[in-house]
C-alpha positions in Angstrom: 2.0 -0.7 23.7 2.7 -0.7 20.0 2.0 -3.9 18.3 4.1 -3.3 15.0 0.8 -3.6 12.5 -2.0 -1.2 11.6 -5.4 -2.4 10.3 -7.0 -0.4 7.2 -9.8 -0.8 4.6 -7.8 -1.5 1.2 -9.3 -1.6 -2.3 -7.9 -1.1 -5.6 -4.2 -1.5 -5.9 -1.1 -1.1 -8.3 1.7 -3.2 -8.3 5.0 -2.1 -9.6 6.9 -5.5 -11.3 10.2 -3.3 -11.7 11.6 -1.4 -15.0 11.5 -2.5 -18.5 14.8 -2.5 -20.6 14.0 1.0 -21.1 13.8 1.8 -17.9 9.6 2.4 -17.7 8.0 1.1 -14.6 6.1 -2.0 -15.4 2.7 -1.2 -13.9 -0.1 -3.7 -12.9 -3.7 -2.2 -12.1 -5.8 -4.1 -10.3 -9.5 -2.8 -9.4 -11.5 -3.9 -6.9 -15.1 -3.5 -6.4 -15.5 -3.4 -2.6 -12.8 -2.5 0.3 -11.6 -4.9 2.8 -9.8 -4.7 6.3 -6.1 -5.7 6.4 -3.6 -5.6 8.8 -0.3 -4.7 7.3 3.3 -5.0 9.2 4.4 -1.3 9.7 7.8 -2.6 8.5 6.3 -3.3 5.4 5.1 0.2 4.6 7.3 2.8 2.5 5.0 5.7 2.5 1.4 7.0 2.8 -0.1 9.7 0.4 -3.4 11.0 0.5 -4.9 8.1 -1.4 -2.3 5.5 -1.8 -0.3 3.5 1.2 2.7 1.7 -0.5 4.2 -1.2 0.8 6.7 -4.0 -0.3 5.8 -7.3 -2.0 7.7 -10.7 -2.9 10.4 -10.6 -4.9 11.2 -6.8 -4.8 7.9 -5.6 -6.2 6.0 -3.0 -4.5 2.2 -2.3 -4.1 0.3 1.1 -4.0 -3.1 0.2 -2.0 -5.9 2.7 -2.0 -7.3 3.1 1.3 -10.5 4.2 2.8 -9.6 5.9 5.9 -8.6 9.7 6.5 -4.8 10.4 5.8 -4.8 12.2 9.4 -5.8 8.8 11.1 -3.5 7.0 8.6 -0.8 9.2 9.6 -1.5 8.7 13.6 -1.6 5.3 13.2 2.0 5.4 12.3 3.4 7.7 15.0 
């Protein structure tokens, strides 16, 4: 049975706070020294690349999380 959640090992991340008056994306880079396991609701996931998983956040923000697992493994978790 699909639980609606996945567990990933996440590290550094980038928060997208929206756009400036000049239409430039406002990004905040947060560097983490280590990776940590986190459980993420599948409904928050917007996309996955070979390096980042993009999730929504509060107040219309998005977070690009760096993940430790293999891309194919993450893809299987989502299918």
